[in-house]
C-alpha positions as MATLAB code, in Angstrom:
seq = 'XXXXXXXXXXXXXXXXXXXXXXXXXXXXXXXXXXXXXXXXXXXXXXXXXXXXXXXXXXXXXXXXXXXXXXXXXXXXXXXXXXXXXXXXXXXXXXXXXXXXXXXXXXXXXXXXXXXXXXXXXXXXXXXXXXXXXXXXXXXXXXXXXXXX';
ca = [
       0.000    0.000    0.000;
       1.208    3.481   -0.824;
       2.283    5.544    2.163;
       2.935    9.201    2.835;
       4.861   10.868    5.616;
       3.112   11.291    8.959;
       4.423   14.849    9.067;
       1.797   17.102    7.525;
       2.583   19.740    4.915;
       1.414   23.301    5.252;
      -1.759   23.811    3.199;
      -0.060   26.424    1.026;
       2.839   24.070    0.194;
       0.471   21.182   -0.467;
      -1.593   23.362   -2.785;
       1.464   24.509   -4.713;
       2.899   21.014   -5.226;
      -0.498   19.665   -6.305;
      -0.800   22.559   -8.733;
       2.629   21.624  -10.101;
       1.414   18.043  -10.619;
      -1.812   19.122  -12.381;
       0.068   21.598  -14.555;
       2.685   18.990  -15.458;
       0.033   16.444  -16.443;
      -2.078   18.905  -18.402;
       0.894   20.271  -20.344;
       1.795   16.858  -21.797;
      -0.329   16.145  -24.843;
       1.195   13.021  -26.381;
       0.497    9.558  -25.001;
       4.151    8.505  -25.246;
       5.298   11.542  -23.261;
       2.641   10.949  -20.597;
       3.841    7.339  -20.312;
       7.453    8.488  -19.856;
       6.414   11.022  -17.220;
       4.349    8.484  -15.275;
       7.114    5.863  -15.562;
       9.425    8.314  -13.810;
       6.811    9.447  -11.301;
       5.103    6.204  -10.225;
       6.235    2.766   -9.156;
       5.053   -0.188  -11.282;
       2.597   -1.132   -8.520;
       1.129    2.376   -8.391;
       0.676    2.421  -12.190;
      -1.159   -0.922  -12.128;
      -3.307    0.205   -9.188;
      -4.346    3.418  -10.960;
      -4.888    1.647  -14.297;
      -7.089   -0.985  -12.655;
      -9.221    1.662  -10.937;
      -9.720    3.475  -14.223;
     -10.539    0.189  -15.973;
     -13.063   -0.669  -13.239;
     -14.762    2.718  -13.673;
     -14.756    2.254  -17.453;
     -16.266   -1.217  -17.202;
     -18.889   -0.115  -14.660;
     -19.957    2.740  -16.938;
     -20.223    0.240  -19.804;
     -22.498   -1.947  -17.663;
     -20.209   -4.872  -16.821;
     -21.101   -6.957  -13.748;
     -18.974   -7.386  -10.628;
     -18.059  -11.034  -11.440;
     -16.958  -10.076  -14.959;
     -14.826   -7.183  -13.720;
     -13.447   -9.359  -10.935;
     -12.373  -12.148  -13.288;
     -10.981   -9.862  -16.007;
      -9.020   -7.461  -13.806;
      -8.305   -9.717  -10.812;
      -9.652   -7.221   -8.278;
     -11.784   -7.711   -5.183;
     -15.459   -6.852   -4.880;
     -14.463   -4.242   -2.289;
     -12.249   -2.452   -4.802;
     -15.052   -2.508   -7.377;
     -17.511   -1.225   -4.771;
     -15.137    1.615   -3.777;
     -14.797    2.735   -7.403;
     -18.565    2.427   -7.951;
     -19.234    4.496   -4.823;
     -16.757    7.117   -5.988;
     -18.453    7.206   -9.414;
     -21.878    7.578   -7.790;
     -21.103   10.311   -5.283;
     -18.115   12.183   -6.669;
     -16.326   10.733   -9.656;
     -16.533   13.722  -11.991;
     -12.906   13.157  -12.986;
     -13.555    9.502  -13.783;
     -16.670   10.409  -15.740;
     -14.981   13.138  -17.756;
     -12.042   10.927  -18.732;
     -14.208    7.915  -19.558;
     -16.769    9.927  -21.524;
     -13.932   11.295  -23.667;
     -12.649    7.757  -24.252;
     -16.152    6.524  -25.097;
     -16.720    9.446  -27.451;
     -13.461    8.672  -29.218;
     -14.490    4.991  -29.402;
     -17.832    5.942  -30.966;
     -16.081    7.932  -33.684;
     -13.573    5.132  -34.280;
     -16.458    2.660  -34.490;
     -18.290    4.965  -36.896;
     -15.264    5.127  -39.237;
     -14.646    1.378  -38.902;
     -18.302    0.657  -39.685;
     -18.223    3.011  -42.669;
     -15.037    1.369  -43.941;
     -16.595   -2.072  -43.455;
     -19.758   -0.999  -45.273;
     -17.786    0.386  -48.195;
     -15.554   -2.678  -48.520;
     -18.592   -4.969  -48.410;
     -20.595   -2.996  -50.977;
     -17.875   -2.117  -53.461;
     -17.089   -5.280  -55.383;
     -13.501   -6.320  -56.077;
     -12.111   -5.861  -59.573;
     -13.373   -8.270  -62.233;
     -11.482  -11.562  -62.261;
     -10.789  -11.405  -58.509;
     -11.620  -14.328  -56.244;
     -14.403  -12.739  -54.178;
     -14.403  -15.493  -51.592;
     -10.703  -14.965  -50.875;
     -11.099  -11.164  -50.729;
     -14.009  -11.409  -48.246;
     -12.072  -13.947  -46.115;
      -9.115  -11.538  -45.859;
     -11.441   -8.636  -45.007;
     -13.069  -10.719  -42.269;
      -9.689  -11.688  -40.793;
      -8.601   -8.065  -40.805;
     -11.848   -7.006  -39.122;
     -11.447   -9.672  -36.416;
      -7.938   -8.394  -35.634;
      -9.342   -4.911  -35.066;
     -11.938   -6.005  -32.486;
     -10.919   -4.961  -28.976;
     -11.732   -6.895  -25.758;
     -13.703   -4.025  -24.105;
];
């Protein structure tokens, strides 16, 4: 479990260092740079802990059940309940982040569906083995399907 010093910081100092953290995170716009920053900032255990909490919130908002979340993420029901409680009573940060992810997913799905529709309706060139073309398209589509 993560621990902090028993000696309390002055409120002004705490506010300033938290502001530094928020500013640092918000100024990094590329996923690779965020990963480098968090690799330097957090231990591997802390990264997994945070990632699991975010994944739990994501799965709860998508309507997954406790047993499903438990088996997929290897977390306890208590952890799931804590995240669910946080989502219900506070959780605006979770909701904002997850809604942005879901919105991005909807657009990606829209473009994938449009691409799929176009490839299925536009026939291959004459003399092409249609069965083989459709099999390759299907394999490609299956590779693109994500577990969540």
